[in-house]
C-alpha positions in Angstrom: -59.8 74.9 4.6 -56.5 73.5 3.3 -56.7 71.5 0.1 -55.2 68.4 1.8 -58.3 68.2 4.1 -60.8 68.0 1.3 -63.0 64.8 1.4 -62.3 64.2 -2.3 -58.6 64.1 -1.9 -58.9 61.7 1.1 -61.0 59.4 -1.0 -58.4 59.4 -3.8 -55.6 58.7 -1.4 -57.2 55.6 0.0 -57.1 53.5 -3.2 -53.4 54.4 -3.7 -52.7 53.3 -0.1 -54.5 50.0 -0.6 -52.6 49.4 -3.8 -49.3 50.0 -2.0 -50.1 47.5 0.7 -51.2 44.9 -1.8 -48.0 45.2 -3.8 -46.0 44.8 -0.6 -47.9 41.7 0.4 -47.4 40.2 -3.1 -43.7 40.9 -3.1 -43.4 39.3 0.4 -45.2 36.2 -0.9 -42.8 35.9 -3.8 -39.8 36.2 -1.6 -41.2 33.6 0.8 -41.9 31.2 -2.0 -38.4 31.6 -3.4 -36.9 30.9 0.0 -39.0 27.8 0.6 -38.2 26.5 -2.9 -34.5 27.0 -2.3 -34.7 25.2 1.0 -36.4 22.2 -0.7 -33.8 22.1 -3.4 -31.0 22.2 -0.8 -32.7 19.4 1.1 -33.0 17.2 -2.0 -29.4 17.8 -3.1 -26.9 15.0 -2.6 -23.9 16.2 -0.6 -20.6 16.2 -2.6 -18.7 14.6 0.2 -21.0 11.5 0.4 -19.5 8.1 -0.5 -21.6 5.8 -2.7 -22.0 2.3 -1.3 -22.9 0.7 -4.6 -20.0 1.9 -6.7 -18.7 -0.6 -9.2 -15.2 -2.0 -8.9 -12.3 0.3 -9.7 -14.5 3.4 -9.8 -13.2 6.4 -7.9 -15.9 7.3 -5.5 -16.2 10.0 -2.9 -15.6 13.8 -2.5 -13.7 14.2 -5.8 -12.0 17.6 -6.1 -11.9 17.9 -2.4 -9.2 17.0 0.2 -9.5 13.4 1.2 -7.9 10.0 1.5 -7.4 7.8 -1.5 -7.6 4.1 -0.5 -7.7 0.9 -2.6 -10.0 -1.7 -1.1 -9.5 -5.4 -2.2 -10.4 -8.8 -1.0 -13.6 -10.0 0.5 -15.8 -6.9 -0.1 -18.8 -6.4 -2.3 -17.3 -3.8 -4.6 -13.4 -3.7 -4.6 -12.1 -0.5 -6.0 -10.5 2.9 -5.4 -12.4 5.2 -3.0 -11.9 8.7 -1.7 -12.8 9.1 2.0 -12.9 11.9 4.5 -9.5 12.8 6.0 -10.4 11.4 9.4 -11.8 8.1 8.0 -11.1 4.7 9.6 -11.0 1.2 8.2 -14.7 0.6 8.8 -15.5 3.6 6.6 -13.5 2.1 3.7 -15.3 -1.2 4.0 -18.6 0.6 4.1 -17.7 2.5 1.0 -16.9 -0.8 -0.8 -20.4 -2.1 -0.1 -19.5 -4.0 3.1 -17.7 -7.3 3.5 -18.7 -10.7 2.2 -19.8 -13.7 4.4 -16.4 -15.2 3.6 -14.4 -12.3 5.1 -12.3 -12.8 8.1 -13.1 -9.7 10.2 -10.9 -11.0 13.1 -7.9 -10.2 10.9 -8.7 -6.6 10.4 -8.9 -3.7 12.9 -12.1 -1.8 12.0 -11.1 1.1 14.3 -7.7 1.8 12.6 -7.2 5.3 11.2 -6.4 5.3 7.5 -3.6 7.0 5.6 -3.6 8.4 2.1 -2.6 6.0 -0.7 -2.8 2.8 1.3 -4.2 -0.5 0.1 -6.6 -2.5 2.2 -7.0 -6.2 1.7 -9.7 -8.0 3.5 -8.7 -11.7 3.7 -10.9 -14.7 3.3 -11.4 -16.8 6.5 -8.4 -18.9 7.2 -6.0 -16.7 5.1 -3.4 -14.5 6.5 -4.0 -10.7 6.2 -1.6 -8.1 5.0 -0.5 -5.4 7.5 -2.6 -2.8 5.6 -5.7 -4.7 6.6 -4.7 -4.6 10.2 -3.7 -8.3 10.4 -0.4 -10.0 11.3 2.8 -9.2 9.5 3.7 -10.9 6.3 7.3 -11.5 7.7 7.5 -14.6 9.7 9.7 -15.2 12.8 12.4 -16.7 10.5 12.3 -13.6 8.3 10.7 -15.3 5.4 8.1 -13.1 3.6 4.6 -14.4 2.6 4.1 -13.3 -1.0 0.3 -13.2 -0.6 0.4 -10.8 2.3 3.6 -8.8 1.6 3.5 -5.0 1.3 5.6 -2.9 -1.0 8.0 -2.3 1.8 8.3 -6.0 2.6 9.1 -6.9 -1.0 11.8 -4.1 -1.2 13.8 -5.8 1.5 14.4 -8.8 -0.8 17.7 -8.9 -2.8 17.5 -7.0 -6.1 13.8 -6.1 -5.6 13.4 -2.3 -5.9 10.3 -0.2 -5.8 9.3 -0.7 -9.5 9.7 -4.5 -9.3 7.9 -4.7 -6.0 5.0 -2.8 -7.5 4.8 -5.2 -10.4 4.6 -8.1 -7.9 1.7 -6.5 -6.2 0.0 -5.7 -9.5 0.4 -9.4 -10.6 -1.1 -10.5 -7.3 -4.0 -8.1 -7.7 -4.8 -9.2 -11.3 -4.2 -13.0 -10.9 -5.0 -13.7 -7.3 -2.9 -15.6 -4.8 0.6 -16.9 -5.6 0.2 -20.7 -5.7 4.0 -21.3 -5.5 7.2 -19.3 -5.3 7.8 -20.2 -9.0 4.8 -18.0 -9.9 7.2 -15.1 -9.5 8.6 -16.0 -12.9 5.3 -14.7 -14.4 6.1 -11.2 -13.1 7.7 -9.0 -15.8 11.4 -8.4 -14.8 11.9 -11.6 -12.8 14.1 -14.3 -14.3 15.6 -17.5 -13.1 18.7 -15.8 -11.6 16.7 -13.3 -9.6 14.2 -16.0 -8.4 17.1 -18.1 -7.2 18.3 -15.2 -5.1 15.0 -14.8 -3.3 13.6 -18.3 -3.3 14.7 -19.1 0.3 13.4 -15.7 1.5 9.8 -16.0 0.4 6.9 -18.4 0.8 3.2 -18.7 -0.1 
């Protein structure tokens, strides 16, 4: 009789077989546990492209380091500031990122469905106040060609005599920091604007 057919060797082989099956089952359980754990961790992770709705003012919020739209949201919103949105975002997404609008916001003056562009500024007006074109409202330039300083865009201001890009930007920054222009004479508070320049634009602007 061949040695492999002996009862003693069969008995010795069975424990080794059981040991091999047990090790395989143990290894499978370890792999399964690792896979489940990884799935849980993935489910709990916050997506990098999410937009925080409670970000404080001026905080850059959104998919940083990724391709997106930088928009500056101001006016009647809960958290004015700079936000980074998805490339196909619309104005309603920008307002949601800024925490939503206040009760005083004039939503009739903005187009919530408007597609956004990179680098734009959105100003949500208070009820009864004219909106800037960025917010989707009426133009800052009246039928007589006179420009509303409180709704003017960079491009609007650059149409004024002796107002270039740098000076137009300073006017916008002054408005952002100090609020509405109360009178045309407030332009004198903007660095770079003196009496002579003001005299040249006085009849072309209003508040």
